[in-house]
Biopython code that builds the backbone (N, CA, C, O; Angstrom):
import numpy as np
from Bio.PDB.StructureBuilder import StructureBuilder

atoms = [
    (1, "MET", "N", (-60.428, -26.909, -40.971)),
    (1, "MET", "CA", (-59.567, -25.107, -39.736)),
    (1, "MET", "C", (-58.621, -25.512, -39.477)),
    (1, "MET", "O", (-58.178, -26.596, -39.100)),
    (2, "HIS", "N", (-58.123, -24.186, -39.781)),
    (2, "HIS", "CA", (-56.770, -23.490, -39.289)),
    (2, "HIS", "C", (-56.689, -22.124, -38.485)),
    (2, "HIS", "O", (-57.213, -21.034, -38.717)),
    (3, "SER", "N", (-55.759, -22.599, -37.340)),
    (3, "SER", "CA", (-56.409, -21.188, -36.356)),
    (3, "SER", "C", (-54.780, -21.023, -35.988)),
    (3, "SER", "O", (-53.835, -21.806, -36.087)),
    (4, "THR", "N", (-54.964, -18.775, -35.224)),
    (4, "THR", "CA", (-53.526, -19.145, -35.068)),
    (4, "THR", "C", (-53.866, -18.283, -33.642)),
    (4, "THR", "O", (-54.761, -17.441, -33.575)),
    (5, "LEU", "N", (-53.214, -18.560, -32.820)),
    (5, "LEU", "CA", (-53.598, -16.626, -31.441)),
    (5, "LEU", "C", (-51.818, -16.214, -32.014)),
    (5, "LEU", "O", (-50.739, -16.491, -32.538)),
    (6, "ILE", "N", (-52.779, -15.310, -31.328)),
    (6, "ILE", "CA", (-51.045, -14.267, -31.549)),
    (6, "ILE", "C", (-51.355, -13.750, -29.859)),
    (6, "ILE", "O", (-52.520, -13.682, -29.470)),
    (7, "VAL", "N", (-50.502, -13.496, -29.177)),
    (7, "VAL", "CA", (-50.461, -12.837, -27.935)),
    (7, "VAL", "C", (-49.240, -11.810, -27.724)),
    (7, "VAL", "O", (-48.093, -11.922, -28.158)),
    (8, "ALA", "N", (-49.801, -10.761, -26.929)),
    (8, "ALA", "CA", (-48.786, -9.780, -26.642)),
    (8, "ALA", "C", (-49.718, -9.293, -26.611)),
    (8, "ALA", "O", (-50.889, -9.634, -26.777)),
    (9, "ARG", "N", (-48.661, -7.458, -26.131)),
    (9, "ARG", "CA", (-48.988, -7.120, -24.411)),
    (9, "ARG", "C", (-50.591, -5.637, -24.847)),
    (9, "ARG", "O", (-50.363, -5.250, -25.993)),
    (10, "MET", "N", (-51.399, -5.174, -24.491)),
    (10, "MET", "CA", (-52.025, -4.337, -24.289)),
    (10, "MET", "C", (-51.818, -3.393, -23.744)),
    (10, "MET", "O", (-51.467, -3.540, -22.574)),
    (11, "ALA", "N", (-51.901, -2.250, -24.174)),
    (11, "ALA", "CA", (-52.519, -0.861, -23.025)),
    (11, "ALA", "C", (-53.838, -1.127, -22.338)),
    (11, "ALA", "O", (-54.748, -1.382, -23.127)),
    (12, "ILE", "N", (-54.116, -1.129, -21.236)),
    (12, "ILE", "CA", (-55.491, -1.580, -20.761)),
    (12, "ILE", "C", (-57.098, -0.909, -21.538)),
    (12, "ILE", "O", (-58.144, -1.462, -21.878)),
    (13, "ASP", "N", (-56.697, 0.278, -21.572)),
    (13, "ASP", "CA", (-57.858, 1.394, -22.302)),
    (13, "ASP", "C", (-57.885, 0.873, -24.115)),
    (13, "ASP", "O", (-59.016, 1.029, -24.576)),
    (14, "SER", "N", (-57.148, 0.464, -24.866)),
    (14, "SER", "CA", (-56.804, 0.050, -25.921)),
    (14, "SER", "C", (-58.268, -0.516, -26.433)),
    (14, "SER", "O", (-58.778, -0.204, -27.509)),
    (15, "SER", "N", (-58.578, -0.993, -25.911)),
    (15, "SER", "CA", (-59.650, -2.483, -25.850)),
    (15, "SER", "C", (-60.283, -1.546, -27.496)),
    (15, "SER", "O", (-59.892, -1.801, -28.635)),
    (16, "ARG", "N", (-61.464, -0.328, -27.050)),
    (16, "ARG", "CA", (-61.758, 0.034, -27.938)),
    (16, "ARG", "C", (-61.286, 0.505, -29.308)),
    (16, "ARG", "O", (-61.967, 0.420, -30.330)),
    (17, "SER", "N", (-60.084, 0.998, -29.235)),
    (17, "SER", "CA", (-58.904, 1.394, -30.416)),
    (17, "SER", "C", (-58.658, 0.225, -31.404)),
    (17, "SER", "O", (-58.685, 0.393, -32.623)),
    (18, "VAL", "N", (-58.416, -0.967, -30.809)),
    (18, "VAL", "CA", (-58.127, -1.541, -31.811)),
    (18, "VAL", "C", (-59.607, -2.738, -31.896)),
    (18, "VAL", "O", (-59.319, -3.716, -32.586)),
    (19, "ALA", "N", (-60.653, -2.770, -31.481)),
    (19, "ALA", "CA", (-61.368, -3.392, -31.572)),
    (19, "ALA", "C", (-62.184, -2.437, -33.161)),
    (19, "ALA", "O", (-62.712, -3.139, -34.024)),
    (20, "GLU", "N", (-62.170, -0.921, -33.326)),
    (20, "GLU", "CA", (-62.016, -0.019, -34.160)),
    (20, "GLU", "C", (-61.664, -0.139, -35.250)),
    (20, "GLU", "O", (-62.137, -0.190, -36.386)),
    (21, "LEU", "N", (-60.133, -0.206, -34.421)),
    (21, "LEU", "CA", (-59.522, -0.549, -36.535)),
    (21, "LEU", "C", (-59.756, -1.682, -37.110)),
    (21, "LEU", "O", (-60.035, -1.798, -38.303)),
    (22, "PHE", "N", (-59.627, -2.908, -36.035)),
    (22, "PHE", "CA", (-60.495, -4.316, -37.164)),
    (22, "PHE", "C", (-61.185, -4.477, -37.308)),
    (22, "PHE", "O", (-61.377, -5.637, -37.672)),
    (23, "THR", "N", (-62.954, -3.130, -37.166)),
    (23, "THR", "CA", (-63.897, -3.640, -37.881)),
    (23, "THR", "C", (-63.651, -2.748, -38.979)),
    (23, "THR", "O", (-64.243, -2.884, -40.050)),
    (24, "ASP", "N", (-62.376, -1.376, -38.661)),
    (24, "ASP", "CA", (-62.290, -1.335, -40.815)),
    (24, "ASP", "C", (-62.088, -2.188, -41.104)),
    (24, "ASP", "O", (-62.965, -2.806, -41.707)),
    (25, "PHE", "N", (-60.941, -2.732, -40.898)),
    (25, "PHE", "CA", (-60.219, -3.931, -41.852)),
    (25, "PHE", "C", (-60.968, -4.933, -42.301)),
    (25, "PHE", "O", (-61.066, -5.341, -43.458)),
    (26, "ASP", "N", (-61.797, -5.533, -40.774)),
    (26, "ASP", "CA", (-62.546, -6.812, -41.680)),
    (26, "ASP", "C", (-63.466, -6.497, -42.328)),
    (26, "ASP", "O", (-64.387, -7.306, -42.444)),
    (27, "ALA", "N", (-63.568, -4.766, -43.201)),
    (27, "ALA", "CA", (-65.162, -4.405, -43.942)),
    (27, "ALA", "C", (-64.425, -4.260, -45.118)),
    (27, "ALA", "O", (-65.072, -4.027, -46.139)),
    (28, "THR", "N", (-63.295, -4.340, -45.192)),
    (28, "THR", "CA", (-62.724, -4.727, -46.615)),
    (28, "THR", "C", (-61.955, -6.207, -47.215)),
    (28, "THR", "O", (-61.079, -7.036, -46.966)),
    (29, "ASP", "N", (-62.554, -5.988, -47.763)),
    (29, "ASP", "CA", (-62.322, -8.007, -48.466)),
    (29, "ASP", "C", (-60.370, -8.663, -47.937)),
    (29, "ASP", "O", (-59.690, -9.625, -48.294)),
    (30, "MET", "N", (-60.141, -7.473, -46.938)),
    (30, "MET", "CA", (-59.069, -8.252, -46.739)),
    (30, "MET", "C", (-59.393, -9.097, -46.095)),
    (30, "MET", "O", (-59.140, -9.856, -47.030)),
    (31, "PRO", "N", (-59.750, -9.783, -45.309)),
    (31, "PRO", "CA", (-59.810, -10.786, -44.351)),
    (31, "PRO", "C", (-60.207, -12.624, -45.455)),
    (31, "PRO", "O", (-59.877, -13.807, -45.373)),
    (32, "HIS", "N", (-61.059, -11.762, -46.344)),
    (32, "HIS", "CA", (-60.533, -12.772, -47.607)),
    (32, "HIS", "C", (-60.252, -13.124, -48.341)),
    (32, "HIS", "O", (-60.624, -14.201, -48.808)),
    (33, "ARG", "N", (-59.068, -12.015, -49.020)),
    (33, "ARG", "CA", (-57.810, -12.634, -49.350)),
    (33, "ARG", "C", (-56.793, -13.779, -48.889)),
    (33, "ARG", "O", (-56.007, -14.457, -49.552)),
    (34, "MET", "N", (-57.170, -13.752, -47.110)),
    (34, "MET", "CA", (-55.504, -13.872, -46.019)),
    (34, "MET", "C", (-56.786, -14.948, -46.301)),
    (34, "MET", "O", (-56.887, -14.721, -47.507)),
    (35, "GLY", "N", (-57.342, -15.486, -46.158)),
    (35, "GLY", "CA", (-58.057, -17.004, -46.187)),
    (35, "GLY", "C", (-59.201, -16.852, -44.397)),
    (35, "GLY", "O", (-59.664, -17.846, -43.837)),
    (36, "THR", "N", (-59.345, -15.726, -43.998)),
    (36, "THR", "CA", (-59.612, -15.328, -42.259)),
    (36, "THR", "C", (-61.361, -15.644, -42.317)),
    (36, "THR", "O", (-62.106, -14.853, -42.896)),
    (37, "ARG", "N", (-61.780, -16.650, -41.774)),
    (37, "ARG", "CA", (-63.094, -16.788, -41.729)),
    (37, "ARG", "C", (-63.489, -16.590, -40.378)),
    (37, "ARG", "O", (-64.676, -16.871, -40.210)),
    (38, "ARG", "N", (-63.040, -16.295, -39.607)),
    (38, "ARG", "CA", (-63.209, -15.552, -38.015)),
    (38, "ARG", "C", (-61.789, -14.819, -37.045)),
    (38, "ARG", "O", (-60.651, -15.232, -36.820)),
    (39, "ARG", "N", (-62.705, -13.276, -36.559)),
    (39, "ARG", "CA", (-61.543, -12.943, -35.834)),
    (39, "ARG", "C", (-62.147, -12.979, -34.771)),
    (39, "ARG", "O", (-63.365, -13.132, -34.862)),
    (40, "GLN", "N", (-61.422, -12.830, -33.114)),
    (40, "GLN", "CA", (-61.354, -12.842, -32.178)),
    (40, "GLN", "C", (-60.303, -12.174, -31.115)),
    (40, "GLN", "O", (-59.255, -12.815, -31.030)),
    (41, "LEU", "N", (-60.370, -11.166, -30.400)),
    (41, "LEU", "CA", (-60.030, -10.402, -29.266)),
    (41, "LEU", "C", (-60.225, -10.901, -28.273)),
    (41, "LEU", "O", (-60.996, -11.807, -27.956)),
    (42, "PHE", "N", (-59.352, -10.184, -27.591)),
    (42, "PHE", "CA", (-59.313, -10.256, -26.134)),
    (42, "PHE", "C", (-58.721, -9.808, -25.516)),
    (42, "PHE", "O", (-57.609, -9.482, -25.931)),
    (43, "ALA", "N", (-59.076, -9.532, -24.225)),
    (43, "ALA", "CA", (-57.705, -8.599, -23.308)),
    (43, "ALA", "C", (-57.838, -9.014, -22.200)),
    (43, "ALA", "O", (-59.043, -9.264, -22.202)),
    (44, "TYR", "N", (-57.303, -9.403, -20.766)),
    (44, "TYR", "CA", (-56.546, -10.097, -20.094)),
    (44, "TYR", "C", (-55.986, -9.803, -19.258)),
    (44, "TYR", "O", (-55.540, -10.840, -18.767)),
    (45, "ARG", "N", (-55.475, -8.435, -18.342)),
    (45, "ARG", "CA", (-54.708, -7.769, -17.160)),
    (45, "ARG", "C", (-53.450, -7.589, -18.004)),
    (45, "ARG", "O", (-52.449, -8.287, -17.840)),
    (46, "GLY", "N", (-53.572, -6.361, -19.159)),
    (46, "GLY", "CA", (-52.808, -6.128, -20.120)),
    (46, "GLY", "C", (-51.860, -7.366, -21.562)),
    (46, "GLY", "O", (-51.280, -7.399, -22.648)),
    (47, "LEU", "N", (-52.283, -8.022, -20.581)),
    (47, "LEU", "CA", (-52.023, -9.437, -22.307)),
    (47, "LEU", "C", (-53.323, -8.667, -23.733)),
    (47, "LEU", "O", (-54.318, -8.012, -23.426)),
    (48, "TYR", "N", (-53.017, -8.915, -24.818)),
    (48, "TYR", "CA", (-53.983, -9.277, -25.282)),
    (48, "TYR", "C", (-53.585, -10.912, -27.180)),
    (48, "TYR", "O", (-52.741, -11.261, -28.005)),
    (49, "PHE", "N", (-54.791, -11.150, -26.757)),
    (49, "PHE", "CA", (-54.951, -12.627, -27.953)),
    (49, "PHE", "C", (-55.583, -12.344, -28.775)),
    (49, "PHE", "O", (-56.455, -11.486, -28.636)),
    (50, "HIS", "N", (-55.330, -13.050, -30.061)),
    (50, "HIS", "CA", (-55.860, -12.514, -31.572)),
    (50, "HIS", "C", (-56.660, -13.980, -31.389)),
    (50, "HIS", "O", (-56.179, -14.572, -30.424)),
    (51, "LEU", "N", (-57.353, -14.467, -31.802)),
    (51, "LEU", "CA", (-57.451, -15.195, -32.185)),
    (51, "LEU", "C", (-58.204, -15.667, -33.533)),
    (51, "LEU", "O", (-59.398, -15.847, -33.769)),
    (52, "GLN", "N", (-57.266, -15.773, -34.171)),
    (52, "GLN", "CA", (-57.937, -16.019, -36.293)),
    (52, "GLN", "C", (-57.998, -17.289, -36.935)),
    (52, "GLN", "O", (-57.055, -17.954, -37.361)),
    (53, "ASP", "N", (-59.358, -17.580, -36.958)),
    (53, "ASP", "CA", (-59.585, -19.253, -37.962)),
    (53, "ASP", "C", (-59.189, -18.633, -39.412)),
    (53, "ASP", "O", (-59.046, -17.443, -39.690)),
    (54, "PHE", "N", (-59.080, -19.534, -40.086)),
    (54, "PHE", "CA", (-58.895, -19.880, -41.817)),
    (54, "PHE", "C", (-59.652, -21.411, -42.080)),
    (54, "PHE", "O", (-59.958, -22.495, -41.582)),
    (55, "ASP", "N", (-59.679, -20.615, -43.194)),
    (55, "ASP", "CA", (-60.602, -21.568, -44.187)),
    (55, "ASP", "C", (-59.741, -22.414, -44.600)),
    (55, "ASP", "O", (-59.753, -22.299, -45.826)),
    (56, "SER", "N", (-58.910, -23.291, -44.273)),
    (56, "SER", "CA", (-57.894, -24.151, -44.879)),
    (56, "SER", "C", (-56.682, -24.267, -43.916)),
    (56, "SER", "O", (-56.756, -23.611, -42.877)),
    (57, "ASP", "N", (-55.745, -24.905, -44.101)),
    (57, "ASP", "CA", (-54.343, -24.249, -43.326)),
    (57, "ASP", "C", (-52.765, -23.529, -44.532)),
    (57, "ASP", "O", (-51.563, -23.796, -44.514)),
    (58, "ASP", "N", (-53.502, -22.691, -45.318)),
    (58, "ASP", "CA", (-52.804, -22.050, -46.183)),
    (58, "ASP", "C", (-52.949, -20.851, -45.569)),
    (58, "ASP", "O", (-52.420, -19.923, -46.180)),
    (59, "GLY", "N", (-53.847, -20.396, -43.907)),
    (59, "GLY", "CA", (-54.001, -19.306, -43.745)),
    (59, "GLY", "C", (-52.603, -18.447, -43.613)),
    (59, "GLY", "O", (-52.568, -17.231, -43.803)),
    (60, "GLY", "N", (-51.065, -19.508, -43.143)),
    (60, "GLY", "CA", (-49.931, -18.059, -43.099)),
    (60, "GLY", "C", (-49.425, -18.223, -44.078)),
    (60, "GLY", "O", (-48.322, -17.678, -44.057)),
    (61, "ALA", "N", (-49.690, -18.856, -45.286)),
    (61, "ALA", "CA", (-49.523, -18.939, -46.801)),
    (61, "ALA", "C", (-50.273, -18.233, -47.759)),
    (61, "ALA", "O", (-49.824, -18.353, -48.899)),
    (62, "ARG", "N", (-51.599, -17.308, -47.610)),
    (62, "ARG", "CA", (-51.984, -16.618, -47.961)),
    (62, "ARG", "C", (-51.211, -14.407, -46.714)),
    (62, "ARG", "O", (-50.835, -13.244, -46.858)),
    (63, "ILE", "N", (-51.420, -15.118, -46.081)),
    (63, "ILE", "CA", (-51.367, -14.081, -44.656)),
    (63, "ILE", "C", (-49.265, -13.448, -45.145)),
    (63, "ILE", "O", (-48.740, -12.590, -44.434)),
    (64, "GLU", "N", (-48.806, -13.813, -45.849)),
    (64, "GLU", "CA", (-47.392, -13.498, -46.364)),
    (64, "GLU", "C", (-47.816, -12.800, -47.753)),
    (64, "GLU", "O", (-47.162, -11.802, -48.056)),
    (65, "HIS", "N", (-48.597, -13.115, -48.424)),
    (65, "HIS", "CA", (-49.038, -12.870, -50.169)),
    (65, "HIS", "C", (-49.352, -11.651, -49.416)),
    (65, "HIS", "O", (-48.553, -10.744, -49.649)),
    (66, "ALA", "N", (-50.545, -11.284, -48.346)),
    (66, "ALA", "CA", (-51.136, -10.281, -48.377)),
    (66, "ALA", "C", (-50.873, -9.038, -47.763)),
    (66, "ALA", "O", (-51.421, -7.940, -47.862)),
    (67, "LYS", "N", (-49.404, -9.668, -46.758)),
    (67, "LYS", "CA", (-48.656, -8.630, -45.601)),
    (67, "LYS", "C", (-47.752, -7.509, -46.436)),
    (67, "LYS", "O", (-47.167, -6.765, -45.649)),
    (68, "ASP", "N", (-47.515, -7.230, -47.708)),
    (68, "ASP", "CA", (-47.395, -6.060, -48.817)),
    (68, "ASP", "C", (-48.878, -5.071, -49.326)),
    (68, "ASP", "O", (-48.900, -4.183, -50.179)),
    (69, "ASP", "N", (-49.614, -5.399, -48.788)),
    (69, "ASP", "CA", (-50.621, -4.143, -48.945)),
    (69, "ASP", "C", (-51.172, -4.021, -48.471)),
    (69, "ASP", "O", (-51.895, -4.585, -47.651)),
    (70, "PRO", "N", (-50.771, -2.243, -49.326)),
    (70, "PRO", "CA", (-51.239, -0.824, -48.451)),
    (70, "PRO", "C", (-51.888, -1.491, -46.842)),
    (70, "PRO", "O", (-51.282, -1.656, -45.784)),
    (71, "ARG", "N", (-53.155, -1.732, -47.149)),
    (71, "ARG", "CA", (-54.123, -1.698, -45.897)),
    (71, "ARG", "C", (-53.634, -3.221, -44.744)),
    (71, "ARG", "O", (-54.244, -3.575, -43.735)),
    (72, "PHE", "N", (-52.337, -3.880, -45.359)),
    (72, "PHE", "CA", (-52.247, -4.840, -44.353)),
    (72, "PHE", "C", (-51.303, -3.973, -43.527)),
    (72, "PHE", "O", (-51.486, -4.065, -42.314)),
    (73, "VAL", "N", (-50.305, -3.127, -43.933)),
    (73, "VAL", "CA", (-49.409, -2.355, -43.853)),
    (73, "VAL", "C", (-49.614, -0.801, -42.686)),
    (73, "VAL", "O", (-48.877, -0.045, -42.053)),
    (74, "ARG", "N", (-50.936, -0.968, -42.916)),
    (74, "ARG", "CA", (-51.707, 1.023, -42.246)),
    (74, "ARG", "C", (-52.097, -0.061, -41.191)),
    (74, "ARG", "O", (-51.242, -0.070, -40.305)),
    (75, "ILE", "N", (-53.312, -1.189, -40.921)),
    (75, "ILE", "CA", (-53.780, -1.606, -39.770)),
    (75, "ILE", "C", (-52.404, -2.562, -38.532)),
    (75, "ILE", "O", (-52.561, -2.973, -37.382)),
    (76, "SER", "N", (-51.568, -2.591, -39.148)),
    (76, "SER", "CA", (-50.373, -3.205, -38.892)),
    (76, "SER", "C", (-49.580, -1.792, -37.999)),
    (76, "SER", "O", (-49.253, -2.369, -36.962)),
    (77, "ASP", "N", (-49.209, -0.636, -37.867)),
    (77, "ASP", "CA", (-48.363, 0.659, -37.838)),
    (77, "ASP", "C", (-49.912, 1.156, -37.049)),
    (77, "ASP", "O", (-49.552, 1.416, -35.901)),
    (78, "ASP", "N", (-51.196, 1.364, -37.119)),
    (78, "ASP", "CA", (-52.322, 1.977, -36.544)),
    (78, "ASP", "C", (-52.438, 1.514, -35.347)),
    (78, "ASP", "O", (-53.069, 2.048, -34.435)),
    (79, "LEU", "N", (-51.518, -0.025, -35.278)),
    (79, "LEU", "CA", (-51.908, -0.428, -33.736)),
    (79, "LEU", "C", (-50.534, -0.611, -33.052)),
    (79, "LEU", "O", (-50.263, -1.340, -32.098)),
    (80, "LYS", "N", (-49.718, 0.225, -33.762)),
    (80, "LYS", "CA", (-48.586, -0.022, -32.556)),
    (80, "LYS", "C", (-48.298, 0.626, -31.318)),
    (80, "LYS", "O", (-47.344, 0.449, -30.560)),
    (81, "PRO", "N", (-49.540, 1.623, -31.205)),
    (81, "PRO", "CA", (-49.382, 2.928, -30.021)),
    (81, "PRO", "C", (-50.411, 1.873, -29.466)),
    (81, "PRO", "O", (-51.251, 2.583, -28.912)),
    (82, "HIS", "N", (-50.791, 0.594, -29.320)),
    (82, "HIS", "CA", (-51.778, -0.013, -28.548)),
    (82, "HIS", "C", (-51.339, -1.303, -28.075)),
    (82, "HIS", "O", (-51.731, -1.748, -26.997)),
    (83, "ILE", "N", (-50.605, -1.876, -28.771)),
    (83, "ILE", "CA", (-49.553, -3.797, -28.851)),
    (83, "ILE", "C", (-48.890, -3.384, -29.564)),
    (83, "ILE", "O", (-48.821, -2.759, -30.623)),
    (84, "GLU", "N", (-48.082, -4.067, -28.431)),
    (84, "GLU", "CA", (-46.376, -4.830, -28.200)),
    (84, "GLU", "C", (-46.639, -5.928, -28.269)),
    (84, "GLU", "O", (-47.670, -6.576, -28.087)),
    (85, "ALA", "N", (-44.832, -6.341, -28.778)),
    (85, "ALA", "CA", (-44.350, -7.449, -28.218)),
    (85, "ALA", "C", (-44.949, -7.881, -27.057)),
    (85, "ALA", "O", (-45.534, -7.083, -26.325)),
    (86, "TYR", "N", (-44.832, -9.614, -26.687)),
    (86, "TYR", "CA", (-44.714, -10.346, -25.657)),
    (86, "TYR", "C", (-44.052, -9.938, -25.437)),
    (86, "TYR", "O", (-44.323, -8.940, -24.770)),
    (87, "ASP", "N", (-42.667, -10.155, -25.674)),
    (87, "ASP", "CA", (-41.358, -10.419, -25.514)),
    (87, "ASP", "C", (-40.880, -9.580, -25.907)),
    (87, "ASP", "O", (-41.876, -8.889, -25.692)),
    (88, "PRO", "N", (-39.892, -8.571, -26.539)),
    (88, "PRO", "CA", (-39.605, -6.951, -27.242)),
    (88, "PRO", "C", (-38.090, -7.835, -27.993)),
    (88, "PRO", "O", (-37.536, -7.694, -29.084)),
    (89, "ALA", "N", (-37.806, -8.764, -26.793)),
    (89, "ALA", "CA", (-35.981, -8.958, -27.838)),
    (89, "ALA", "C", (-36.339, -10.368, -28.268)),
    (89, "ALA", "O", (-35.571, -11.174, -28.792)),
    (90, "THR", "N", (-36.857, -10.440, -28.148)),
    (90, "THR", "CA", (-37.369, -11.995, -29.046)),
    (90, "THR", "C", (-38.308, -12.530, -30.108)),
    (90, "THR", "O", (-38.733, -13.656, -30.370)),
    (91, "TRP", "N", (-38.525, -11.013, -30.760)),
    (91, "TRP", "CA", (-39.822, -10.780, -31.809)),
    (91, "TRP", "C", (-39.312, -10.190, -32.689)),
    (91, "TRP", "O", (-38.622, -9.171, -32.729)),
    (92, "ARG", "N", (-39.883, -11.256, -33.827)),
    (92, "ARG", "CA", (-38.946, -10.313, -35.351)),
    (92, "ARG", "C", (-40.161, -10.395, -35.925)),
    (92, "ARG", "O", (-40.622, -9.355, -36.395)),
    (93, "SER", "N", (-40.852, -11.490, -36.005)),
    (93, "SER", "CA", (-42.060, -10.923, -36.769)),
    (93, "SER", "C", (-43.245, -11.235, -36.152)),
    (93, "SER", "O", (-43.271, -10.979, -34.948)),
    (94, "PRO", "N", (-44.758, -11.969, -36.888)),
    (94, "PRO", "CA", (-45.489, -12.769, -35.471)),
    (94, "PRO", "C", (-46.204, -14.253, -35.449)),
    (94, "PRO", "O", (-47.295, -14.685, -35.075)),
    (95, "ALA", "N", (-44.735, -14.939, -36.186)),
    (95, "ALA", "CA", (-44.947, -15.998, -35.855)),
    (95, "ALA", "C", (-43.794, -15.806, -34.392)),
    (95, "ALA", "O", (-43.527, -16.476, -33.394)),
    (96, "ASP", "N", (-43.507, -14.946, -34.775)),
    (96, "ASP", "CA", (-42.476, -15.481, -32.970)),
    (96, "ASP", "C", (-43.427, -14.815, -31.891)),
    (96, "ASP", "O", (-43.029, -14.493, -30.772)),
    (97, "ALA", "N", (-45.006, -14.601, -32.439)),
    (97, "ALA", "CA", (-46.200, -13.972, -30.828)),
    (97, "ALA", "C", (-46.983, -15.471, -31.154)),
    (97, "ALA", "O", (-47.934, -15.071, -30.482)),
    (98, "MET", "N", (-47.250, -16.291, -31.414)),
    (98, "MET", "CA", (-47.726, -16.772, -32.357)),
    (98, "MET", "C", (-48.099, -18.410, -30.959)),
    (98, "MET", "O", (-47.397, -19.416, -31.058)),
    (99, "ALA", "N", (-49.184, -18.333, -29.893)),
    (99, "ALA", "CA", (-49.028, -19.805, -29.453)),
    (99, "ALA", "C", (-49.609, -21.093, -29.965)),
    (99, "ALA", "O", (-50.628, -21.353, -30.604)),
    (100, "GLN", "N", (-48.183, -22.141, -29.252)),
    (100, "GLN", "CA", (-48.497, -23.252, -30.240)),
    (100, "GLN", "C", (-49.527, -24.022, -28.914)),
    (100, "GLN", "O", (-49.633, -23.864, -27.698)),
    (101, "ARG", "N", (-50.138, -24.869, -29.912)),
    (101, "ARG", "CA", (-51.880, -25.753, -29.673)),
    (101, "ARG", "C", (-51.203, -26.719, -28.627)),
    (101, "ARG", "O", (-50.177, -27.017, -29.238)),
    (102, "PHE", "N", (-51.185, -26.941, -28.230)),
    (102, "PHE", "CA", (-50.832, -28.507, -27.232)),
    (102, "PHE", "C", (-51.556, -29.147, -26.849)),
    (102, "PHE", "O", (-51.174, -30.090, -26.156)),
    (103, "TYR", "N", (-53.797, -28.848, -27.258)),
    (103, "TYR", "CA", (-54.321, -29.564, -26.967)),
    (103, "TYR", "C", (-55.595, -29.458, -27.877)),
    (103, "TYR", "O", (-55.739, -28.237, -27.822)),
    (104, "SER", "N", (-56.670, -29.923, -28.718)),
    (104, "SER", "CA", (-58.456, -29.919, -29.363)),
    (104, "SER", "C", (-58.983, -30.628, -29.276)),
    (104, "SER", "O", (-58.693, -31.662, -29.878)),
    (105, "TRP", "N", (-59.879, -30.569, -28.634)),
    (105, "TRP", "CA", (-60.489, -31.541, -28.504)),
    (105, "TRP", "C", (-62.300, -31.061, -29.161)),
    (105, "TRP", "O", (-62.413, -29.837, -29.223)),
    (106, "GLU", "N", (-63.038, -31.502, -29.417)),
    (106, "GLU", "CA", (-64.172, -30.832, -31.107)),
    (106, "GLU", "C", (-65.158, -32.026, -30.823)),
    (106, "GLU", "O", (-64.972, -33.174, -31.226)),
    (107, "ALA", "N", (-66.298, -31.576, -30.028)),
    (107, "ALA", "CA", (-67.900, -32.304, -29.753)),
    (107, "ALA", "C", (-67.536, -33.391, -31.391)),
    (107, "ALA", "O", (-66.865, -33.017, -32.353)),
    (108, "GLY", "N", (-68.187, -34.651, -31.235)),
    (108, "GLY", "CA", (-68.921, -35.088, -31.749)),
    (108, "GLY", "C", (-69.716, -34.565, -33.112)),
    (108, "GLY", "O", (-70.136, -33.416, -33.252)),
    (109, "ALA", "N", (-69.806, -35.329, -33.811)),
    (109, "ALA", "CA", (-70.556, -35.573, -35.378)),
    (109, "ALA", "C", (-72.876, -35.260, -34.749)),
    (109, "ALA", "O", (-73.763, -35.353, -35.597)),
]
sb = StructureBuilder()
sb.init_structure("model")
sb.init_model(0)
sb.init_chain("A")
sb.init_seg("    ")
for serial, (resi, resn, name, xyz) in enumerate(atoms, 1):
    if name == "N":
        sb.init_residue(resn, " ", resi, " ")
    sb.init_atom(name, np.array(xyz, "f"), 0.0, 1.0, " ", f" {name:<3s}", serial, name[0])
structure = sb.get_structure()
C-alpha cells in the first residue's frame, strides 16, 4: 500500500465543513478511480493533515488522470475557503504539500 500525507493550514472552525465535502466526494466513484483505499483527515492547532492510502504505488498516476474530472475540480474549489497552502510562497501543486516519510514500522505477521 502507498500512502501520502498532505500538510496545509485550515481554519479552526472548518473541520465539519471539510469532512462534509469529503463525505460527499467519497460517496462517488472517485476514490475507486484514484485507487484510494482509505482517507483520514486530522486537525491540530490550525494545521490540516490529509492521510490517503492507495491500493498500490500508482496512486499518484491515477490522481493525475482523475484531476481533470469535474468532481475533483469541484472539491478542490470547495476546499479553498477552508484549506490554504502551508507555505503559499512555494506551493505550485499538491506535491509541494506532501510530507516526506522518513520512518516506517509495521507489526510482524
